[in-house]
Structure formats: C-alpha cells, structure tokens
DSSP file (Angstrom, degrees, kcal/mol; ACC not computed):
  #  RESIDUE AA STRUCTURE BP1 BP2  ACC     N-H-->O    O-->H-N    N-H-->O    O-->H-N    TCO  KAPPA ALPHA  PHI   PSI    X-CA   Y-CA   Z-CA
    1    1 A M              0   0    0      0, 0.0     0, 0.0     0, 0.0     0, 0.0   0.000 360.0 360.0 360.0 -56.5   98.6  113.3   59.4
    2    2 A F        -     0   0    0      2,-0.1     0, 0.0     0, 0.0     0, 0.0   0.554 360.0-131.8 -96.6  -9.1   99.7  111.3   56.3
    3    3 A D        +     0   0    0      1,-0.2     2,-0.6     0, 0.0     0, 0.0   0.950  41.6 169.4  57.0  53.4   98.3  113.8   53.8
    4    4 A I        -     0   0    0      4,-0.0    -1,-0.2     3,-0.0    -2,-0.1  -0.864  17.6-154.8 -98.4 123.6   96.5  111.2   51.7
    5    5 A G     >  -     0   0    0     -2,-0.6     4,-1.9     1,-0.1     5,-0.1  -0.229  32.0 -94.6 -89.1-179.0   94.2  112.8   49.2
    6    6 A F  H  > S+     0   0    0      1,-0.2     4,-2.4     2,-0.2     5,-0.2   0.879 121.9  55.7 -64.5 -39.3   91.1  111.4   47.5
    7    7 A D  H  > S+     0   0    0      1,-0.2     4,-2.1     2,-0.2    -1,-0.2   0.914 108.6  46.6 -61.5 -44.2   93.0  110.1   44.5
    8    8 A E  H  > S+     0   0    0      2,-0.2     4,-2.5     1,-0.2    -1,-0.2   0.906 112.0  50.7 -65.8 -40.9   95.4  108.1   46.6
    9    9 A M  H  X S+     0   0    0     -4,-1.9     4,-2.4     1,-0.2    -2,-0.2   0.907 110.1  50.3 -63.4 -40.8   92.5  106.6   48.6
   10   10 A L  H  X S+     0   0    0     -4,-2.4     4,-2.3     2,-0.2    -1,-0.2   0.906 110.5  49.6 -62.9 -42.5   90.7  105.6   45.4
   11   11 A L  H  X S+     0   0    0     -4,-2.1     4,-2.4     2,-0.2    -2,-0.2   0.912 111.2  49.1 -63.2 -43.9   93.8  103.9   44.0
   12   12 A V  H  X S+     0   0    0     -4,-2.5     4,-2.5     1,-0.2    -2,-0.2   0.905 111.3  50.3 -62.5 -41.5   94.3  102.0   47.3
   13   13 A A  H  X S+     0   0    0     -4,-2.4     4,-2.3     2,-0.2    -2,-0.2   0.908 111.4  47.7 -64.0 -42.4   90.6  100.9   47.2
   14   14 A I  H  X S+     0   0    0     -4,-2.3     4,-2.2     2,-0.2    -2,-0.2   0.922 113.4  47.3 -65.3 -44.0   90.8   99.7   43.6
   15   15 A V  H  X S+     0   0    0     -4,-2.4     4,-3.1     1,-0.2     5,-0.3   0.911 111.8  51.0 -64.3 -41.0   94.1   97.8   44.3
   16   16 A A  H  X>S+     0   0    0     -4,-2.5     4,-2.4     1,-0.2     5,-1.0   0.899 110.7  48.7 -63.2 -40.7   92.5   96.2   47.4
   17   17 A I  H  X5S+     0   0    0     -4,-2.3     4,-0.6     3,-0.2    -1,-0.2   0.902 116.3  43.2 -65.6 -40.1   89.4   95.1   45.5
   18   18 A V  H  <5S+     0   0    0     -4,-2.2    -2,-0.2    -5,-0.2    -1,-0.2   0.933 122.6  36.3 -72.0 -45.6   91.6   93.6   42.7
   19   19 A V  H  <5S+     0   0    0     -4,-3.1    -3,-0.2    -5,-0.2    -2,-0.2   0.941 131.2  26.8 -76.4 -48.4   94.1   91.9   45.0
   20   20 A I  H  <5S-     0   0    0     -4,-2.4     4,-0.3    -5,-0.3    -3,-0.2   0.873 105.5-129.3 -84.2 -39.3   91.9   90.8   47.9
   21   21 A G     X< -     0   0    0     -5,-1.0     4,-1.0    -4,-0.6     3,-0.3   0.058  20.4 -92.4  99.0 147.4   88.7   90.5   46.1
   22   22 A P  T  4 S+     0   0    0      0, 0.0    -1,-0.1     0, 0.0    -4,-0.1   0.766 121.3  59.2 -66.0 -24.3   85.3   91.9   46.9
   23   23 A K  T  4 S+     0   0    0      1,-0.2     4,-0.3    -6,-0.1    -2,-0.1   0.905 114.9  32.0 -72.0 -41.5   84.2   88.7   48.8
   24   24 A D  T  > S+     0   0    0     -4,-0.3     4,-2.0    -3,-0.3    -1,-0.2   0.447  94.2  94.0 -96.0  -2.2   87.1   88.9   51.4
   25   25 A L  H  X S+     0   0    0     -4,-1.0     4,-2.6     1,-0.2     5,-0.2   0.898  81.8  51.9 -62.3 -43.7   87.4   92.7   51.5
   26   26 A P  H  > S+     0   0    0      0, 0.0     4,-2.2     0, 0.0    -1,-0.2   0.909 111.5  47.6 -60.4 -39.9   85.1   93.2   54.6
   27   27 A M  H  > S+     0   0    0     -4,-0.3     4,-2.2     2,-0.2    -2,-0.2   0.891 112.1  50.1 -67.1 -38.4   87.0   90.6   56.6
   28   28 A A  H  X S+     0   0    0     -4,-2.0     4,-2.5     2,-0.2    -1,-0.2   0.902 110.3  49.8 -66.0 -40.6   90.3   92.2   55.6
   29   29 A L  H  X S+     0   0    0     -4,-2.6     4,-2.4     2,-0.2    -2,-0.2   0.885 110.1  50.9 -66.2 -38.0   89.1   95.7   56.6
   30   30 A R  H  X S+     0   0    0     -4,-2.2     4,-2.3     2,-0.2    -2,-0.2   0.919 110.8  48.8 -62.8 -43.2   87.9   94.3   60.0
   31   31 A T  H  X S+     0   0    0     -4,-2.2     4,-2.3     1,-0.2    -2,-0.2   0.918 111.5  48.9 -62.9 -43.8   91.3   92.8   60.6
   32   32 A V  H  X S+     0   0    0     -4,-2.5     4,-2.4     1,-0.2    -1,-0.2   0.907 110.2  52.2 -63.0 -40.8   93.1   96.0   59.6
   33   33 A G  H  X S+     0   0    0     -4,-2.4     4,-2.3     2,-0.2    -2,-0.2   0.895 108.9  49.9 -61.8 -41.0   90.7   97.9   62.0
   34   34 A R  H  X S+     0   0    0     -4,-2.3     4,-2.4     2,-0.2    -1,-0.2   0.916 111.4  48.6 -63.9 -42.8   91.6   95.5   64.9
   35   35 A W  H  X S+     0   0    0     -4,-2.3     4,-2.4     2,-0.2    -2,-0.2   0.902 111.0  50.2 -64.7 -40.3   95.3   95.9   64.3
   36   36 A V  H  X S+     0   0    0     -4,-2.4     4,-2.3     2,-0.2    -1,-0.2   0.914 111.1  49.0 -64.1 -42.2   95.0   99.7   64.2
   37   37 A A  H  X S+     0   0    0     -4,-2.3     4,-2.3     2,-0.2    -2,-0.2   0.902 111.2  49.9 -63.4 -40.7   93.0   99.7   67.4
   38   38 A K  H  X S+     0   0    0     -4,-2.4     4,-2.4     2,-0.2    -2,-0.2   0.905 110.5  49.5 -65.1 -41.1   95.7   97.5   69.0
   39   39 A V  H  X S+     0   0    0     -4,-2.4     4,-2.6     1,-0.2    -2,-0.2   0.901 110.7  50.4 -64.5 -40.8   98.5   99.8   67.9
   40   40 A R  H  X S+     0   0    0     -4,-2.3     4,-2.2     2,-0.2    -2,-0.2   0.905 110.7  49.3 -63.8 -41.1   96.6  102.8   69.3
   41   41 A R  H  X S+     0   0    0     -4,-2.3     4,-2.3     2,-0.2    -2,-0.2   0.934 112.8  46.8 -62.8 -46.0   96.1  101.1   72.6
   42   42 A V  H  X S+     0   0    0     -4,-2.4     4,-2.4     1,-0.2    -2,-0.2   0.911 113.1  48.7 -63.8 -42.1   99.8  100.1   72.9
   43   43 A S  H  X S+     0   0    0     -4,-2.6     4,-2.7     1,-0.2    -1,-0.2   0.869 110.1  52.6 -67.6 -34.1  100.9  103.6   71.9
   44   44 A G  H  X S+     0   0    0     -4,-2.2     4,-2.4     2,-0.2    -2,-0.2   0.911 110.6  46.8 -64.5 -42.6   98.6  105.1   74.5
   45   45 A H  H  X S+     0   0    0     -4,-2.3     4,-2.3     2,-0.2    -2,-0.2   0.904 113.3  49.5 -64.9 -40.9  100.0  102.9   77.2
   46   46 A F  H  X S+     0   0    0     -4,-2.4     4,-2.4     2,-0.2    -2,-0.2   0.934 111.8  47.8 -63.2 -46.2  103.5  103.8   76.1
   47   47 A R  H  X S+     0   0    0     -4,-2.7     4,-2.6     1,-0.2    -2,-0.2   0.908 111.8  50.0 -61.5 -42.9  102.8  107.5   76.1
   48   48 A A  H  X S+     0   0    0     -4,-2.4     4,-2.2     1,-0.2    -1,-0.2   0.895 110.5  50.6 -64.0 -39.2  101.2  107.3   79.5
   49   49 A G  H  X S+     0   0    0     -4,-2.3     4,-2.3     2,-0.2    -2,-0.2   0.912 111.0  47.7 -64.2 -42.9  104.2  105.4   80.8
   50   50 A V  H  X S+     0   0    0     -4,-2.4     4,-2.3     2,-0.2    -2,-0.2   0.923 112.4  49.1 -64.9 -43.7  106.6  108.0   79.5
   51   51 A E  H  X S+     0   0    0     -4,-2.6     4,-2.5     1,-0.2    -1,-0.2   0.884 110.5  51.7 -62.5 -38.0  104.5  110.9   80.9
   52   52 A N  H  X S+     0   0    0     -4,-2.2     4,-2.4     2,-0.2    -1,-0.2   0.907 109.4  49.2 -65.3 -42.1  104.5  109.1   84.3
   53   53 A M  H  X S+     0   0    0     -4,-2.3     4,-2.2     2,-0.2    -2,-0.2   0.898 111.8  49.2 -64.3 -39.6  108.3  108.7   84.3
   54   54 A I  H  X S+     0   0    0     -4,-2.3     4,-2.3     2,-0.2    -2,-0.2   0.922 111.2  49.6 -64.0 -44.0  108.7  112.4   83.4
   55   55 A R  H  X S+     0   0    0     -4,-2.5     4,-2.3     1,-0.2    -2,-0.2   0.904 111.3  49.0 -62.3 -42.3  106.3  113.4   86.2
   56   56 A E  H  X S+     0   0    0     -4,-2.4     4,-2.5     2,-0.2    -1,-0.2   0.894 110.3  51.2 -65.1 -39.3  108.1  111.2   88.7
   57   57 A A  H  X S+     0   0    0     -4,-2.2     4,-2.2     1,-0.2    -2,-0.2   0.904 110.5  48.9 -64.3 -40.8  111.5  112.7   87.7
   58   58 A E  H  X S+     0   0    0     -4,-2.3     4,-2.4     2,-0.2    -2,-0.2   0.903 111.0  50.3 -64.9 -40.6  110.1  116.2   88.1
   59   59 A L  H  X S+     0   0    0     -4,-2.3     4,-2.7     2,-0.2    -2,-0.2   0.912 110.2  49.5 -64.1 -42.3  108.7  115.3   91.6
   60   60 A E  H  X S+     0   0    0     -4,-2.5     4,-2.3     2,-0.2    -1,-0.2   0.904 110.9  50.5 -62.6 -40.1  112.1  113.8   92.6
   61   61 A E  H  X S+     0   0    0     -4,-2.2     4,-2.2     2,-0.2    -2,-0.2   0.916 111.9  46.8 -63.4 -43.7  113.8  117.0   91.4
   62   62 A M  H  X S+     0   0    0     -4,-2.4     4,-2.5     2,-0.2    -2,-0.2   0.901 111.2  51.6 -65.7 -40.3  111.4  119.2   93.4
   63   63 A E  H  X S+     0   0    0     -4,-2.7     4,-2.5     2,-0.2    -2,-0.2   0.895 109.6  50.1 -63.3 -39.4  111.8  117.0   96.5
   64   64 A K  H  X S+     0   0    0     -4,-2.3     4,-2.3     2,-0.2    -1,-0.2   0.922 111.1  48.9 -63.0 -43.9  115.6  117.3   96.3
   65   65 A K  H  X S+     0   0    0     -4,-2.2     4,-2.4     1,-0.2    -2,-0.2   0.909 111.8  49.2 -62.4 -42.4  115.3  121.1   95.9
   66   66 A W  H  X S+     0   0    0     -4,-2.5     4,-3.0     2,-0.2    -2,-0.2   0.901 109.6  51.5 -64.0 -42.3  112.9  121.3   99.0
   67   67 A R  H  X S+     0   0    0     -4,-2.5     4,-2.5     2,-0.2    -1,-0.2   0.917 111.0  48.3 -61.4 -42.3  115.3  119.1  101.1
   68   68 A E  H  X S+     0   0    0     -4,-2.3     4,-2.2     2,-0.2    -2,-0.2   0.921 113.0  47.6 -63.9 -43.0  118.2  121.5  100.2
   69   69 A Q  H  X S+     0   0    0     -4,-2.4     4,-2.4     2,-0.2    -2,-0.2   0.909 112.1  49.6 -64.4 -41.8  116.1  124.5  101.0
   70   70 A N  H  X S+     0   0    0     -4,-3.0     4,-2.8     2,-0.2     5,-0.2   0.908 110.4  50.6 -63.1 -41.3  115.0  123.0  104.3
   71   71 A A  H  X S+     0   0    0     -4,-2.5     4,-2.1     2,-0.2    -1,-0.2   0.902 111.0  49.1 -63.2 -40.2  118.6  122.1  105.2
   72   72 A A  H  X S+     0   0    0     -4,-2.2     4,-2.0     2,-0.2    -2,-0.2   0.903 112.5  47.7 -66.0 -40.4  119.6  125.7  104.5
   73   73 A I  H  X S+     0   0    0     -4,-2.4     4,-1.9     2,-0.2    -2,-0.2   0.924 112.7  48.1 -65.8 -44.5  116.8  127.1  106.6
   74   74 A L  H  < S+     0   0    0     -4,-2.8    -1,-0.2     1,-0.2    -2,-0.2   0.852 111.8  50.6 -65.7 -33.4  117.6  124.7  109.5
   75   75 A A  H  < S+     0   0    0     -4,-2.1    -1,-0.2    -5,-0.2    -2,-0.2   0.866 111.4  48.1 -70.8 -35.1  121.3  125.7  109.2
   76   76 A A  H  < S+     0   0    0     -4,-2.0    -2,-0.2     1,-0.2    -1,-0.2   0.806 116.4  44.4 -74.6 -29.4  120.5  129.4  109.3
   77   77 A H  S  < S-     0   0    0     -4,-1.9    -1,-0.2    -5,-0.1    -4,-0.0  -0.907  85.6-151.1-119.5 101.3  118.1  129.0  112.3
   78   78 A P        -     0   0    0      0, 0.0    -3,-0.1     0, 0.0    -2,-0.0   0.007  47.3 -48.8 -66.4 175.8  119.6  126.8  115.0
   79   79 A D        -     0   0    0      1,-0.2    -5,-0.0     3,-0.0     6,-0.0  -0.210  51.8-153.4 -48.6 118.2  117.7  124.6  117.5
   80   80 A P        -     0   0    0      0, 0.0    -1,-0.2     0, 0.0     3,-0.1   0.540  62.6 -16.7 -80.1  -6.1  115.0  126.9  119.0
   81   81 A G  S >  S-     0   0    0      1,-0.1     3,-1.0    27,-0.0     4,-0.4  -0.985  70.9 -85.8 179.0 173.0  114.6  125.1  122.3
   82   82 A P  T 3  S+     0   0    0      0, 0.0     3,-0.4     0, 0.0     4,-0.2   0.843 123.0  39.7 -67.5 -34.6  115.2  122.1  124.5
   83   83 A D  T 3> S+     0   0    0      1,-0.2     4,-2.1     2,-0.1     5,-0.2   0.288  86.6  99.3 -98.4  11.9  112.0  120.2  123.4
   84   84 A A  H <> S+     0   0    0     -3,-1.0     4,-2.6     1,-0.2     5,-0.2   0.865  79.7  54.3 -66.0 -36.0  112.3  121.2  119.7
   85   85 A E  H  > S+     0   0    0     -4,-0.4     4,-2.2    -3,-0.4    -1,-0.2   0.914 109.7  46.3 -66.1 -41.9  113.9  117.8  118.8
   86   86 A A  H  > S+     0   0    0     -4,-0.2     4,-2.2     2,-0.2    -1,-0.2   0.903 114.3  48.2 -66.1 -41.4  111.1  115.8  120.3
   87   87 A R  H  X S+     0   0    0     -4,-2.1     4,-2.4     2,-0.2    -2,-0.2   0.892 111.5  50.1 -66.6 -38.1  108.4  118.1  118.7
   88   88 A A  H  X S+     0   0    0     -4,-2.6     4,-2.5     2,-0.2    -2,-0.2   0.894 110.8  49.3 -66.8 -39.5  110.2  117.8  115.3
   89   89 A A  H  X S+     0   0    0     -4,-2.2     4,-1.9     2,-0.2    -2,-0.2   0.909 112.7  47.2 -65.4 -41.7  110.3  114.0  115.6
   90   90 A A  H  X S+     0   0    0     -4,-2.2     4,-1.5     1,-0.2    -2,-0.2   0.900 113.6  48.1 -65.9 -39.8  106.6  113.8  116.5
   91   91 A A  H  X>S+     0   0    0     -4,-2.4     5,-2.2     1,-0.2     4,-1.4   0.882 109.7  52.2 -69.0 -37.6  105.8  116.2  113.6
   92   92 A A  H  <5S+     0   0    0     -4,-2.5    -1,-0.2     1,-0.2    -2,-0.2   0.877 107.3  53.0 -65.7 -36.0  107.8  114.2  111.1
   93   93 A A  H  <5S+     0   0    0     -4,-1.9    -1,-0.2     1,-0.2    -2,-0.2   0.859 115.0  41.1 -65.3 -34.1  106.0  111.1  112.2
   94   94 A E  H  <5S-     0   0    0     -4,-1.5    -1,-0.2    -5,-0.1    -2,-0.2   0.628 111.6-121.8 -87.3 -14.1  102.7  112.8  111.5
   95   95 A G  T  <5S+     0   0    0     -4,-1.4    -3,-0.2    -5,-0.1     3,-0.2   0.646  84.8 106.2  83.9  15.5  104.0  114.4  108.3
   96   96 A D    > < +     0   0    0     -5,-2.2     3,-1.1    -6,-0.2     4,-0.4  -0.195  27.0 132.6-119.6  40.7  103.3  118.0  109.5
   97   97 A A  G >  S+     0   0    0     -6,-0.3     3,-0.8     1,-0.3    -1,-0.1   0.859  76.5  49.3 -62.4 -35.5  106.8  119.3  110.3
   98   98 A A  G 3  S+     0   0    0      1,-0.2    -1,-0.3    -3,-0.2    -2,-0.1   0.644 105.3  59.8 -78.6 -12.2  106.3  122.5  108.4
   99   99 A M  G <  S+     0   0    0     -3,-1.1    -1,-0.2    -8,-0.1    -2,-0.2   0.471  75.2 111.3 -96.3  -2.1  103.0  123.2  110.2
  100  100 A L    <   -     0   0    0     -3,-0.8     2,-0.2    -4,-0.4   -12,-0.0  -0.587  58.5-145.2 -76.4 125.5  104.3  123.2  113.8
  101  101 A P        -     0   0    0      0, 0.0     2,-0.4     0, 0.0    -2,-0.1  -0.611  19.4-115.5 -83.4 150.6  104.1  126.7  115.4
  102  102 A L        -     0   0    0     -2,-0.2     5,-0.0     2,-0.0   -18,-0.0  -0.685  24.3-135.9 -83.6 136.6  106.9  127.7  117.8
  103  103 A T    >>  -     0   0    0     -2,-0.4     4,-1.2     1,-0.1     3,-1.1  -0.499  29.7-103.9 -82.5 161.9  105.8  128.3  121.4
  104  104 A P  T 34 S+     0   0    0      0, 0.0     3,-0.2     0, 0.0    -1,-0.1   0.829 123.7  54.5 -56.9 -31.5  107.2  131.4  123.2
  105  105 A A  T 34 S+     0   0    0      1,-0.2    -3,-0.0   -24,-0.0     0, 0.0   0.799 107.9  50.4 -71.7 -26.7  109.6  129.2  125.1
  106  106 A D  T <4 S+     0   0    0     -3,-1.1    -1,-0.2   -25,-0.1   -22,-0.0   0.701  88.3  98.1 -83.3 -20.8  111.0  127.7  121.8
  107  107 A K  S  < S-     0   0    0     -4,-1.2     2,-0.1    -3,-0.2     3,-0.1  -0.445  82.3-111.8 -72.5 138.9  111.6  131.1  120.1
  108  108 A P        -     0   0    0      0, 0.0     2,-0.3     0, 0.0    -1,-0.1  -0.421  36.5-104.6 -68.8 145.3  115.1  132.4  120.2
  109  109 A A        -     0   0    0     -2,-0.1     2,-0.3     1,-0.1     0, 0.0  -0.508  33.7-135.4 -71.1 131.7  115.6  135.4  122.4
  110  110 A S        -     0   0    0     -2,-0.3     3,-0.2     1,-0.1    -1,-0.1  -0.665   2.6-147.6 -90.0 145.8  116.1  138.6  120.3
  111  111 A T  S    S+     0   0    0     -2,-0.3     2,-0.5     1,-0.3    -1,-0.1   0.826  89.1  32.3 -80.6 -32.0  118.8  141.0  121.3
  112  112 A D    >   -     0   0    0      3,-0.2     3,-0.6     1,-0.1    -1,-0.3  -0.946  62.4-168.3-130.7 111.4  116.9  144.1  120.2
  113  113 A D  T 3  S+     0   0    0     -2,-0.5    -1,-0.1     1,-0.2    -2,-0.0   0.722  86.5  60.3 -71.6 -20.8  113.1  144.2  120.5
  114  114 A A  T 3  S+     0   0    0      1,-0.1    -1,-0.2     2,-0.1    -2,-0.0   0.768  95.9  67.4 -78.8 -25.0  112.8  147.3  118.4
  115  115 A T  S <  S-     0   0    0     -3,-0.6    -3,-0.2     4,-0.0    -1,-0.1  -0.850  83.1-133.7 -99.9 121.9  114.4  145.8  115.3
  116  116 A P        -     0   0    0      0, 0.0    -2,-0.1     0, 0.0    -3,-0.0  -0.382  13.4-127.7 -70.3 153.8  112.4  143.1  113.6
  117  117 A E  S    S+     0   0    0      1,-0.3    -2,-0.0    -2,-0.0     0, 0.0   0.907 100.6  31.4 -67.9 -42.3  114.3  139.9  112.6
  118  118 A L  S    S-     0   0    0     -3,-0.0    -1,-0.3     0, 0.0     2,-0.1  -0.936  86.7-139.4-119.3 107.7  113.1  140.0  109.0
  119  119 A P        -     0   0    0      0, 0.0    -4,-0.0     0, 0.0    -2,-0.0  -0.388   1.5-150.3 -67.1 142.4  112.5  143.5  107.6
  120  120 A L  S    S+     0   0    0      1,-0.2     0, 0.0    -2,-0.1     0, 0.0   0.790  81.2  25.3 -82.3 -29.7  109.4  143.8  105.5
  121  121 A A  S    S-     0   0    0      0, 0.0    -1,-0.2     0, 0.0     2,-0.1  -0.968  93.4 -98.1-133.2 149.2  110.7  146.6  103.3
  122  122 A P        -     0   0    0      0, 0.0     2,-0.2     0, 0.0    -2,-0.0  -0.416  42.8-116.7 -66.6 140.4  114.3  147.6  102.4
  123  123 A S              0   0    0      1,-0.1     0, 0.0    -2,-0.1     0, 0.0  -0.509 360.0 360.0 -78.7 148.2  115.6  150.5  104.6
  124  124 A R              0   0    0     -2,-0.2    -1,-0.1     0, 0.0     0, 0.0   0.391 360.0 360.0-110.9 360.0  116.5  153.7  102.8
C-alpha cells in the first residue's frame, strides 16, 4: 500500500527509539495502534454509508423504471372489467398487484379467436 521497504522501517524504528526512548516506546506503539484501529473503524462506517446511499439510489432508479413500465402496460391494456378497480385496490393493499390472475369475465373479448393476441414467433 505505502511501499515501505525494510530499510525505511529500520530507519523509522531507530528514530523512534532515539526520539521517544526505549522506556516509552511500547506505550507510544499502543497509542498509535489505537488510533489506527479508530481510523479503520471510521473509514469502514464511511464506506458502508456510501455503499448504502449508492444502493438506495439504484433501488429508487429501478422503482422509477418499473413505475414507468407499469404505466405503459396499463395504458396499452385498458380496464379489463367492472370489478377490476376493486380487485386492483385490494391487491395493492396486499402488495400483490402483479400476482392477480384475470378471471374469464375480466378478460377483454377478442375479435378473432384464431389469432393469438401476442404471437410467440415472428410470422414469415
């Protein structure tokens, strides 16, 4: 990370012994260790907070995209029946709006029974 070699570490140790003294060196190293641990904890919390904000922004973006897609789908397929609004409100209250099956009475009448509404393969 810092690319500190053996020579540099030896020089730092000699300077620390001369400046701090051999008697106070263990206490100084403990203090430095505590500060390093505190900095790592703070940086970990900061990193987790930033990742959480990024994740929330991505979720909001996906929810916006889903709302737009749902609006487009609802605009393309009008109200399927008289009780559809009540069923949609009940499903929204339960959180299962996408899981409601249409009953035969709710399905729109097709004009041509031989032609499917959504072709599975392109016609040639």
